[in-house]
N, C-alpha and C positions, 0 to 999 in steps of 0.2 A: 676394274671397278665393278661392283655388283649392281646390276640393274634390277633392283627389286621394286615392287609396286610402292606407291606413295603411302599406302596404308601400313606397309611393313616399316617404311622409314619412320613414320610417325610413332610406331610402337617402340622403336629403338630410341628415337630422339626424346619423346615425351615420357615414356614409362620405363626406359632402360630395359626393355624386354628383348632378349636375344635368344631365339629358339632355333634358328637355322644357321647353316654355314653362310648363306648369303647375308643374313642380318649381322653376323659376326664380322664378315668382311667389310660391310658397310660401316659398322661401328668403328673398326680399326682405321678405315679411311677417314672418317670424320675426326678422329683423334689426331691423326697425322696432319690433316688439313688445319686443325687448330694450332698445331706446333708451327707449321709453315706460316700461318697468319701472324703469329707472335714473333717470329724470328726472321722473316723475309726468306724468300727462296734464293739460295745460292748453293755453291758446292758444299760448304760447311754444314748447312742445314740438311741437305740431302744425305751427306755422310753421317750426320748425327742420327737421322731417322733409320737408315739402313743398319747402322751399327746397333742401335737400340733394339730394333726388330730381330736382328740375327741373334743377339745375346738373349733376348726373351725366348726365342725359339729354342735355343740350346738349353736354357735353364728348364723350360717346360719338358723337354725330352729327358734331361738328366734326372729331374725330380719325380716326374709322373710316368712317363712312357717307358723308360728303361726298366724301372722296378716292375711294372706291369708285365712287360715282355719276359723278364726273368721268372716271374711267377708262372707264366704260361709255359715256359720251357720245362719247369719242374712238373707242372701238371700234365703236359701233353708230350713231353720228350722234345729233344733238339732236332734240328734238320741238318742235312749234309751242307757244307763240309765241316760243320761245327760239332757234330755229334761225336762223342768220344766212345770208343769201342772197348 
């Protein structure tokens, strides 16, 4: 859990301003907490949360990060053991 100052929590809660990793972590935890409040906490709810977060992570990597890394390989060259000679 991100232990950010109350002033930062207010920026996230009131203005939806997310400028730091701590604020992002806080916002994600608040969203998860809302899901728990609406669905009660049990194994199924925990499984739903973990599954959704894992799939969101994988989609973010697939759509944004992998293409970025591919472009950087072309720009700067590959690294061992992946470099083809």
